[in-house]
N, CA, C and O atoms as a GROMACS GRO file, in nm:
protein
  504
    1MET      N    1  17.106  19.856   8.311
    1MET     CA    2  17.049  19.786   8.233
    1MET      C    3  16.875  19.850   8.205
    1MET      O    4  16.803  19.860   8.305
    2PRO      N    5  16.847  19.871   8.137
    2PRO     CA    6  16.687  19.915   8.121
    2PRO      C    7  16.634  19.768   8.128
    2PRO      O    8  16.688  19.658   8.114
    3PRO      N    9  16.504  19.812   8.159
    3PRO     CA   10  16.395  19.682   8.162
    3PRO      C   11  16.341  19.590   8.056
    3PRO      O   12  16.270  19.649   7.974
    4HIS      N   13  16.351  19.487   8.038
    4HIS     CA   14  16.304  19.409   7.913
    4HIS      C   15  16.132  19.471   7.892
    4HIS      O   16  16.033  19.479   7.965
    5ILE      N   17  16.161  19.502   7.763
    5ILE     CA   18  16.042  19.529   7.680
    5ILE      C   19  15.958  19.390   7.599
    5ILE      O   20  16.000  19.318   7.508
    6SER      N   21  15.862  19.388   7.651
    6SER     CA   22  15.788  19.259   7.553
    6SER      C   23  15.767  19.336   7.434
    6SER      O   24  15.742  19.456   7.418
    7SER      N   25  15.785  19.226   7.339
    7SER     CA   26  15.776  19.242   7.190
    7SER      C   27  15.613  19.255   7.155
    7SER      O   28  15.560  19.318   7.064
    8ARG      N   29  15.558  19.180   7.248
    8ARG     CA   30  15.366  19.193   7.235
    8ARG      C   31  15.367  19.313   7.271
    8ARG      O   32  15.313  19.380   7.183
    9SER      N   33  15.414  19.398   7.387
    9SER     CA   34  15.378  19.511   7.381
    9SER      C   35  15.389  19.618   7.250
    9SER      O   36  15.294  19.690   7.217
   10TYR      N   37  15.502  19.618   7.191
   10TYR     CA   38  15.522  19.648   7.035
   10TYR      C   39  15.384  19.644   6.958
   10TYR      O   40  15.319  19.743   6.923
   11LYS      N   41  15.348  19.492   6.937
   11LYS     CA   42  15.238  19.479   6.864
   11LYS      C   43  15.134  19.504   6.872
   11LYS      O   44  15.051  19.507   6.781
   12LYS      N   45  15.112  19.535   7.030
   12LYS     CA   46  14.971  19.557   7.079
   12LYS      C   47  14.972  19.737   7.010
   12LYS      O   48  14.890  19.795   6.939
   13ALA      N   49  15.064  19.769   7.054
   13ALA     CA   50  15.097  19.927   7.001
   13ALA      C   51  15.082  19.976   6.858
   13ALA      O   52  15.024  20.080   6.823
   14GLY      N   53  15.147  19.878   6.771
   14GLY     CA   54  15.127  19.834   6.638
   14GLY      C   55  14.990  19.835   6.597
   14GLY      O   56  14.959  19.915   6.509
   15ASP      N   57  14.903  19.761   6.647
   15ASP     CA   58  14.793  19.720   6.599
   15ASP      C   59  14.708  19.855   6.654
   15ASP      O   60  14.624  19.900   6.577
   16VAL      N   61  14.722  19.909   6.760
   16VAL     CA   62  14.607  20.040   6.750
   16VAL      C   63  14.664  20.125   6.686
   16VAL      O   64  14.576  20.210   6.668
   17VAL      N   65  14.793  20.174   6.617
   17VAL     CA   66  14.813  20.273   6.552
   17VAL      C   67  14.759  20.222   6.397
   17VAL      O   68  14.708  20.299   6.316
   18LEU      N   69  14.775  20.107   6.377
   18LEU     CA   70  14.701  20.058   6.241
   18LEU      C   71  14.574  20.066   6.246
   18LEU      O   72  14.533  20.094   6.133
   19LYS      N   73  14.481  20.053   6.328
   19LYS     CA   74  14.340  20.044   6.359
   19LYS      C   75  14.305  20.219   6.341
   19LYS      O   76  14.193  20.250   6.301
   20ASN      N   77  14.383  20.303   6.367
   20ASN     CA   78  14.348  20.425   6.422
   20ASN      C   79  14.402  20.495   6.302
   20ASN      O   80  14.363  20.612   6.295
   21SER      N   81  14.495  20.450   6.187
   21SER     CA   82  14.519  20.495   6.090
   21SER      C   83  14.405  20.492   5.971
   21SER      O   84  14.391  20.571   5.878
   22PHE      N   85  14.329  20.375   6.003
   22PHE     CA   86  14.166  20.318   5.921
   22PHE      C   87  14.090  20.418   5.930
   22PHE      O   88  14.034  20.468   5.833
   23TYR      N   89  14.079  20.467   6.079
   23TYR     CA   90  13.983  20.558   6.113
   23TYR      C   91  13.920  20.649   5.997
   23TYR      O   92  13.808  20.617   5.958
   24PRO      N   93  13.985  20.762   5.936
   24PRO     CA   94  13.950  20.844   5.844
   24PRO      C   95  13.907  20.790   5.695
   24PRO      O   96  13.884  20.872   5.606
   25LEU      N   97  13.898  20.655   5.672
   25LEU     CA   98  13.853  20.581   5.544
   25LEU      C   99  13.734  20.555   5.604
   25LEU      O  100  13.629  20.594   5.552
   26GLU      N  101  13.736  20.496   5.701
   26GLU     CA  102  13.612  20.393   5.780
   26GLU      C  103  13.497  20.516   5.753
   26GLU      O  104  13.394  20.499   5.687
   27ARG      N  105  13.540  20.652   5.822
   27ARG     CA  106  13.460  20.765   5.847
   27ARG      C  107  13.416  20.787   5.705
   27ARG      O  108  13.294  20.774   5.690
   28GLU      N  109  13.476  20.813   5.610
   28GLU     CA  110  13.433  20.894   5.490
   28GLU      C  111  13.348  20.747   5.417
   28GLU      O  112  13.227  20.764   5.398
   29LYS      N  113  13.391  20.643   5.388
   29LYS     CA  114  13.320  20.528   5.354
   29LYS      C  115  13.172  20.513   5.424
   29LYS      O  116  13.074  20.476   5.358
   30VAL      N  117  13.165  20.541   5.541
   30VAL     CA  118  13.000  20.523   5.624
   30VAL      C  119  12.966  20.680   5.568
   30VAL      O  120  12.875  20.677   5.484
   31LYS      N  121  12.997  20.759   5.584
   31LYS     CA  122  12.955  20.898   5.520
   31LYS      C  123  12.894  20.880   5.325
   31LYS      O  124  12.798  20.934   5.271
   32GLN      N  125  12.974  20.809   5.281
   32GLN     CA  126  12.926  20.802   5.152
   32GLN      C  127  12.794  20.685   5.120
   32GLN      O  128  12.710  20.685   5.030
   33ALA      N  129  12.812  20.609   5.212
   33ALA     CA  130  12.684  20.458   5.248
   33ALA      C  131  12.581  20.549   5.267
   33ALA      O  132  12.487  20.528   5.191
   34PHE      N  133  12.563  20.664   5.359
   34PHE     CA  134  12.427  20.716   5.401
   34PHE      C  135  12.408  20.810   5.281
   34PHE      O  136  12.298  20.812   5.228
   35ILE      N  137  12.477  20.866   5.248
   35ILE     CA  138  12.444  20.928   5.130
   35ILE      C  139  12.382  20.867   5.020
   35ILE      O  140  12.278  20.896   4.960
   36LEU      N  141  12.484  20.756   4.999
   36LEU     CA  142  12.398  20.661   4.870
   36LEU      C  143  12.275  20.611   4.936
   36LEU      O  144  12.181  20.625   4.857
   37TRP      N  145  12.246  20.573   5.017
   37TRP     CA  146  12.135  20.550   5.082
   37TRP      C  147  11.988  20.617   5.081
   37TRP      O  148  11.875  20.573   5.061
   38LEU      N  149  12.044  20.751   5.113
   38LEU     CA  150  11.963  20.912   5.099
   38LEU      C  151  11.891  20.901   4.964
   38LEU      O  152  11.770  20.917   4.952
   39GLU      N  153  12.008  20.862   4.827
   39GLU     CA  154  11.963  20.868   4.720
   39GLU      C  155  11.865  20.765   4.686
   39GLU      O  156  11.755  20.774   4.632
   40GLN      N  157  11.922  20.681   4.723
   40GLN     CA  158  11.820  20.539   4.660
   40GLN      C  159  11.723  20.540   4.766
   40GLN      O  160  11.703  20.419   4.766
   41ASN      N  161  11.664  20.575   4.836
   41ASN     CA  162  11.540  20.553   4.919
   41ASN      C  163  11.483  20.705   4.922
   41ASN      O  164  11.556  20.803   4.938
   42PRO      N  165  11.355  20.710   4.904
   42PRO     CA  166  11.279  20.812   4.908
   42PRO      C  167  11.199  20.777   5.063
   42PRO      O  168  11.147  20.674   5.106
   43LEU      N  169  11.220  20.938   5.130
   43LEU     CA  170  11.123  20.928   5.219
   43LEU      C  171  10.999  20.990   5.222
   43LEU      O  172  10.967  21.109   5.213
   44LEU      N  173  10.932  20.886   5.236
   44LEU     CA  174  10.797  20.897   5.178
   44LEU      C  175  10.701  20.898   5.306
   44LEU      O  176  10.716  20.818   5.399
   45GLN      N  177  10.566  21.027   5.304
   45GLN     CA  178  10.481  21.085   5.406
   45GLN      C  179  10.449  20.941   5.458
   45GLN      O  180  10.473  20.917   5.576
   46GLN      N  181  10.391  20.835   5.367
   46GLN     CA  182  10.330  20.736   5.440
   46GLN      C  183  10.422  20.650   5.551
   46GLN      O  184  10.381  20.570   5.635
   47ASP      N  185  10.549  20.687   5.524
   47ASP     CA  186  10.645  20.578   5.611
   47ASP      C  187  10.689  20.679   5.726
   47ASP      O  188  10.767  20.627   5.805
   48LEU      N  189  10.661  20.801   5.750
   48LEU     CA  190  10.643  20.836   5.852
   48LEU      C  191  10.596  20.748   5.986
   48LEU      O  192  10.498  20.673   5.984
   49ILE      N  193  10.692  20.771   6.120
   49ILE     CA  194  10.627  20.670   6.236
   49ILE      C  195  10.604  20.837   6.296
   49ILE      O  196  10.676  20.936   6.282
   50LYS      N  197  10.477  20.819   6.365
   50LYS     CA  198  10.415  20.885   6.453
   50LYS      C  199  10.437  20.837   6.598
   50LYS      O  200  10.385  20.736   6.647
   51SER      N  201  10.512  20.913   6.655
   51SER     CA  202  10.520  20.850   6.852
   51SER      C  203  10.433  20.977   6.893
   51SER      O  204  10.386  21.065   6.820
   52TYR      N  205  10.424  20.956   7.066
   52TYR     CA  206  10.362  21.069   7.107
   52TYR      C  207  10.490  21.211   7.128
   52TYR      O  208  10.452  21.306   7.198
   53THR      N  209  10.579  21.215   7.089
   53THR     CA  210  10.644  21.327   7.108
   53THR      C  211  10.718  21.378   6.954
   53THR      O  212  10.770  21.489   6.938
   54SER      N  213  10.710  21.278   6.857
   54SER     CA  214  10.778  21.351   6.724
   54SER      C  215  10.733  21.238   6.616
   54SER      O  216  10.698  21.123   6.640
   55GLU      N  217  10.742  21.291   6.515
   55GLU     CA  218  10.742  21.203   6.402
   55GLU      C  219  10.862  21.176   6.287
   55GLU      O  220  10.897  21.274   6.221
   56PHE      N  221  10.910  21.074   6.268
   56PHE     CA  222  11.044  21.072   6.209
   56PHE      C  223  10.989  20.927   6.112
   56PHE      O  224  10.889  20.855   6.119
   57TRP      N  225  11.131  20.931   6.005
   57TRP     CA  226  11.168  20.795   5.938
   57TRP      C  227  11.274  20.708   6.015
   57TRP      O  228  11.388  20.751   6.030
   58ARG      N  229  11.237  20.594   6.060
   58ARG     CA  230  11.343  20.514   6.121
   58ARG      C  231  11.401  20.414   5.989
   58ARG      O  232  11.340  20.348   5.906
   59VAL      N  233  11.533  20.435   6.010
   59VAL     CA  234  11.599  20.338   5.926
   59VAL      C  235  11.719  20.272   5.972
   59VAL      O  236  11.823  20.318   6.018
   60CYS      N  237  11.676  20.143   5.945
   60CYS     CA  238  11.763  20.027   5.994
   60CYS      C  239  11.918  20.032   5.958
   60CYS      O  240  11.959  20.011   5.844
   61LEU      N  241  12.009  20.065   6.077
   61LEU     CA  242  12.141  20.073   6.035
   61LEU      C  243  12.204  19.972   5.958
   61LEU      O  244  12.305  19.991   5.892
   62THR      N  245  12.137  19.853   5.969
   62THR     CA  246  12.233  19.752   5.855
   62THR      C  247  12.195  19.759   5.702
   62THR      O  248  12.277  19.717   5.620
   63ALA      N  249  12.070  19.813   5.660
   63ALA     CA  250  12.054  19.872   5.527
   63ALA      C  251  12.138  19.994   5.460
   63ALA      O  252  12.152  20.024   5.341
   64ILE      N  253  12.203  20.071   5.608
   64ILE     CA  254  12.319  20.181   5.550
   64ILE      C  255  12.449  20.075   5.517
   64ILE      O  256  12.512  20.065   5.412
   65MET      N  257  12.463  20.022   5.608
   65MET     CA  258  12.592  19.929   5.615
   65MET      C  259  12.622  19.873   5.521
   65MET      O  260  12.736  19.866   5.475
   66ASP      N  261  12.496  19.812   5.464
   66ASP     CA  262  12.541  19.706   5.330
   66ASP      C  263  12.583  19.782   5.236
   66ASP      O  264  12.649  19.713   5.158
   67ASN      N  265  12.579  19.906   5.199
   67ASN     CA  266  12.630  20.004   5.113
   67ASN      C  267  12.778  20.079   5.168
   67ASN      O  268  12.819  20.184   5.117
   68ILE      N  269  12.831  20.025   5.251
   68ILE     CA  270  12.980  20.052   5.285
   68ILE      C  271  13.045  19.972   5.228
   68ILE      O  272  13.026  19.851   5.242
   69GLU      N  273  13.173  20.041   5.118
   69GLU     CA  274  13.267  20.005   5.061
   69GLU      C  275  13.389  20.008   5.124
   69GLU      O  276  13.467  20.103   5.134
   70LEU      N  277  13.400  19.866   5.176
   70LEU     CA  278  13.556  19.837   5.267
   70LEU      C  279  13.588  19.737   5.227
   70LEU      O  280  13.504  19.706   5.142
   71PRO      N  281  13.693  19.629   5.241
   71PRO     CA  282  13.720  19.539   5.284
   71PRO      C  283  13.671  19.473   5.379
   71PRO      O  284  13.692  19.510   5.495
   72GLU      N  285  13.571  19.325   5.340
   72GLU     CA  286  13.529  19.276   5.437
   72GLU      C  287  13.580  19.234   5.587
   72GLU      O  288  13.508  19.222   5.686
   73GLN      N  289  13.726  19.214   5.580
   73GLN     CA  290  13.767  19.264   5.712
   73GLN      C  291  13.765  19.361   5.830
   73GLN      O  292  13.771  19.342   5.952
   74LEU      N  293  13.755  19.484   5.746
   74LEU     CA  294  13.738  19.635   5.817
   74LEU      C  295  13.585  19.665   5.822
   74LEU      O  296  13.535  19.745   5.902
   75LYS      N  297  13.521  19.598   5.738
   75LYS     CA  298  13.359  19.630   5.745
   75LYS      C  299  13.326  19.539   5.841
   75LYS      O  300  13.223  19.580   5.895
   76LYS      N  301  13.368  19.416   5.899
   76LYS     CA  302  13.309  19.357   6.006
   76LYS      C  303  13.353  19.421   6.147
   76LYS      O  304  13.285  19.415   6.249
   77GLY      N  305  13.453  19.473   6.136
   77GLY     CA  306  13.505  19.547   6.268
   77GLY      C  307  13.438  19.658   6.302
   77GLY      O  308  13.460  19.700   6.416
   78LEU      N  309  13.342  19.730   6.221
   78LEU     CA  310  13.266  19.860   6.261
   78LEU      C  311  13.144  19.805   6.333
   78LEU      O  312  13.059  19.720   6.308
   79LYS      N  313  13.165  19.874   6.417
   79LYS     CA  314  13.055  19.879   6.533
   79LYS      C  315  12.954  19.970   6.515
   79LYS      O  316  12.974  20.090   6.503
   80LYS      N  317  12.812  19.899   6.512
   80LYS     CA  318  12.695  19.997   6.490
   80LYS      C  319  12.709  20.109   6.549
   80LYS      O  320  12.734  20.210   6.483
   81ASN      N  321  12.694  20.113   6.694
   81ASN     CA  322  12.694  20.222   6.775
   81ASN      C  323  12.792  20.342   6.714
   81ASN      O  324  12.765  20.459   6.688
   82ALA      N  325  12.904  20.274   6.703
   82ALA     CA  326  13.020  20.386   6.627
   82ALA      C  327  12.977  20.457   6.491
   82ALA      O  328  13.000  20.576   6.469
   83VAL      N  329  12.902  20.360   6.389
   83VAL     CA  330  12.872  20.400   6.292
   83VAL      C  331  12.767  20.546   6.298
   83VAL      O  332  12.760  20.653   6.236
   84VAL      N  333  12.689  20.474   6.420
   84VAL     CA  334  12.584  20.578   6.437
   84VAL      C  335  12.664  20.716   6.507
   84VAL      O  336  12.635  20.822   6.450
   85ASP      N  337  12.713  20.723   6.566
   85ASP     CA  338  12.768  20.847   6.633
   85ASP      C  339  12.854  20.934   6.503
   85ASP      O  340  12.831  21.055   6.489
   86VAL      N  341  12.918  20.888   6.446
   86VAL     CA  342  12.994  20.930   6.297
   86VAL      C  343  12.879  20.973   6.233
   86VAL      O  344  12.873  21.094   6.211
   87LEU      N  345  12.794  20.911   6.202
   87LEU     CA  346  12.658  20.968   6.118
   87LEU      C  347  12.567  21.082   6.183
   87LEU      O  348  12.528  21.166   6.102
   88ARG      N  349  12.526  21.100   6.321
   88ARG     CA  350  12.503  21.214   6.396
   88ARG      C  351  12.617  21.339   6.372
   88ARG      O  352  12.580  21.445   6.320
   89PHE      N  353  12.716  21.323   6.403
   89PHE     CA  354  12.863  21.401   6.387
   89PHE      C  355  12.830  21.488   6.223
   89PHE      O  356  12.799  21.604   6.196
   90GLN      N  357  12.852  21.378   6.149
   90GLN     CA  358  12.828  21.422   6.028
   90GLN      C  359  12.739  21.510   5.959
   90GLN      O  360  12.761  21.605   5.885
   91CYS      N  361  12.588  21.434   6.018
   91CYS     CA  362  12.491  21.555   5.990
   91CYS      C  363  12.437  21.643   6.094
   91CYS      O  364  12.321  21.683   6.104
   92ASN      N  365  12.538  21.667   6.172
   92ASN     CA  366  12.537  21.790   6.273
   92ASN      C  367  12.416  21.777   6.369
   92ASN      O  368  12.338  21.866   6.403
   93GLY      N  369  12.417  21.602   6.415
   93GLY     CA  370  12.335  21.630   6.502
   93GLY      C  371  12.124  21.618   6.475
   93GLY      O  372  12.020  21.608   6.540
   94ARG      N  373  12.175  21.629   6.336
   94ARG     CA  374  12.025  21.594   6.309
   94ARG      C  375  11.947  21.463   6.292
   94ARG      O  376  11.824  21.453   6.296
   95VAL      N  377  12.018  21.383   6.276
   95VAL     CA  378  11.959  21.235   6.288
   95VAL      C  379  11.968  21.194   6.440
   95VAL      O  380  12.036  21.266   6.514
   96VAL      N  381  11.903  21.084   6.490
   96VAL     CA  382  11.872  21.051   6.620
   96VAL      C  383  11.886  20.876   6.621
   96VAL      O  384  11.826  20.780   6.571
   97TYR      N  385  11.978  20.894   6.690
   97TYR     CA  386  11.979  20.682   6.743
   97TYR      C  387  11.908  20.669   6.809
   97TYR      O  388  11.845  20.749   6.878
   98GLU      N  389  11.904  20.523   6.796
   98GLU     CA  390  11.766  20.438   6.849
   98GLU      C  391  11.788  20.305   6.867
   98GLU      O  392  11.832  20.240   6.773
   99THR      N  393  11.756  20.233   7.009
   99THR     CA  394  11.753  20.079   6.950
   99THR      C  395  11.628  20.055   7.008
   99THR      O  396  11.572  20.103   7.106
  100ARG      N  397  11.576  19.913   6.872
  100ARG     CA  398  11.462  19.884   6.912
  100ARG      C  399  11.497  19.724   6.894
  100ARG      O  400  11.569  19.676   6.807
  101ASP      N  401  11.428  19.654   6.999
  101ASP     CA  402  11.418  19.516   6.998
  101ASP      C  403  11.585  19.445   6.944
  101ASP      O  404  11.603  19.340   6.883
  102GLY      N  405  11.684  19.540   6.990
  102GLY     CA  406  11.819  19.445   6.988
  102GLY      C  407  11.888  19.540   6.844
  102GLY      O  408  11.994  19.525   6.783
  103GLU      N  409  11.802  19.614   6.831
  103GLU     CA  410  11.868  19.655   6.656
  103GLU      C  411  11.879  19.806   6.669
  103GLU      O  412  11.815  19.864   6.756
  104VAL      N  413  11.965  19.875   6.576
  104VAL     CA  414  12.043  19.978   6.568
  104VAL      C  415  11.951  20.062   6.476
  104VAL      O  416  11.960  20.021   6.360
  105TYR      N  417  11.857  20.178   6.491
  105TYR     CA  418  11.844  20.246   6.435
  105TYR      C  419  11.871  20.406   6.383
  105TYR      O  420  11.884  20.481   6.480
  106LEU      N  421  11.881  20.459   6.281
  106LEU     CA  422  11.906  20.608   6.275
  106LEU      C  423  11.738  20.692   6.245
  106LEU      O  424  11.669  20.670   6.146
  107ASN      N  425  11.716  20.748   6.312
  107ASN     CA  426  11.596  20.804   6.298
  107ASN      C  427  11.627  20.951   6.234
  107ASN      O  428  11.720  21.024   6.268
  108ILE      N  429  11.521  20.978   6.128
  108ILE     CA  430  11.541  21.115   6.082
  108ILE      C  431  11.413  21.159   6.090
  108ILE      O  432  11.319  21.110   6.027
  109PRO      N  433  11.405  21.290   6.197
  109PRO     CA  434  11.307  21.355   6.180
  109PRO      C  435  11.253  21.445   6.059
  109PRO      O  436  11.309  21.512   5.972
  110HIS      N  437  11.096  21.412   6.097
  110HIS     CA  438  11.018  21.465   5.985
  110HIS      C  439  11.036  21.624   5.932
  110HIS      O  440  10.955  21.670   5.851
  111ASN      N  441  11.152  21.708   5.984
  111ASN     CA  442  11.146  21.854   5.944
  111ASN      C  443  11.284  21.845   5.903
  111ASN      O  444  11.361  21.941   5.905
  112VAL      N  445  11.317  21.721   5.863
  112VAL     CA  446  11.475  21.730   5.818
  112VAL      C  447  11.453  21.663   5.638
  112VAL      O  448  11.387  21.560   5.627
  113THR      N  449  11.486  21.700   5.564
  113THR     CA  450  11.497  21.671   5.435
  113THR      C  451  11.612  21.611   5.401
  113THR      O  452  11.716  21.655   5.448
  114LYS      N  453  11.612  21.494   5.308
  114LYS     CA  454  11.736  21.404   5.219
  114LYS      C  455  11.846  21.541   5.159
  114LYS      O  456  11.967  21.539   5.178
  115GLU      N  457  11.777  21.645   5.093
  115GLU     CA  458  11.858  21.713   5.085
  115GLU      C  459  11.969  21.759   5.161
  115GLU      O  460  12.087  21.736   5.135
  116GLU      N  461  11.912  21.846   5.288
  116GLU     CA  462  11.978  21.912   5.405
  116GLU      C  463  12.081  21.824   5.430
  116GLU      O  464  12.197  21.865   5.438
  117LEU      N  465  12.041  21.660   5.450
  117LEU     CA  466  12.140  21.575   5.528
  117LEU      C  467  12.278  21.591   5.420
  117LEU      O  468  12.393  21.624   5.449
  118ILE      N  469  12.217  21.552   5.274
  118ILE     CA  470  12.310  21.542   5.190
  118ILE      C  471  12.418  21.654   5.184
  118ILE      O  472  12.540  21.634   5.181
  119GLU      N  473  12.361  21.764   5.182
  119GLU     CA  474  12.417  21.906   5.185
  119GLU      C  475  12.512  21.939   5.272
  119GLU      O  476  12.608  22.007   5.236
  120ILE      N  477  12.493  21.887   5.427
  120ILE     CA  478  12.566  21.904   5.525
  120ILE      C  479  12.668  21.812   5.530
  120ILE      O  480  12.780  21.842   5.571
  121MET      N  481  12.634  21.687   5.486
  121MET     CA  482  12.762  21.565   5.466
  121MET      C  483  12.866  21.620   5.348
  121MET      O  484  12.987  21.597   5.362
  122THR      N  485  12.825  21.683   5.247
  122THR     CA  486  12.885  21.695   5.132
  122THR      C  487  12.972  21.813   5.141
  122THR      O  488  13.077  21.805   5.077
  123SER      N  489  12.948  21.935   5.216
  123SER     CA  490  12.986  21.994   5.287
  123SER      C  491  13.085  22.035   5.381
  123SER      O  492  13.149  22.140   5.381
  124LYS      N  493  13.090  21.924   5.476
  124LYS     CA  494  13.197  21.896   5.564
  124LYS      C  495  13.292  21.825   5.540
  124LYS      O  496  13.259  21.723   5.480
  125SER      N  497  13.426  21.837   5.567
  125SER     CA  498  13.535  21.793   5.527
  125SER      C  499  13.567  21.679   5.639
  125SER      O  500  13.573  21.714   5.757
  126SER      N  501  13.589  21.545   5.604
  126SER     CA  502  13.629  21.426   5.714
  126SER      C  503  13.704  21.479   5.812
  126SER      O  504  13.745  21.408   5.904
   0.00000   0.00000   0.00000
């Protein structure tokens, strides 16, 4: 006689499958949100942050996440670190992850243009 398998195991496996099935949608919506943010916000010279190693624009991830068009339950399940990882991948590593005072930021180096980022993301299939 086979061992008894708990229905909880099936539910847990089903939850994992369901969550993973939303990943392509979430990734696409994150990409669209960042493109929208880039289109709506100028990267002005006076807003450049100058550190001892580089110059960059610092973008609070919350500002990008506000543009994500997903049902609230899916949206609240997004982790900021995962969103940054998706955007770094979508931008071919041209943006940089930073945490500062407990907040997550995406830094855009001064030598990277908005047009370049948009072109990279729109030419890439999710």
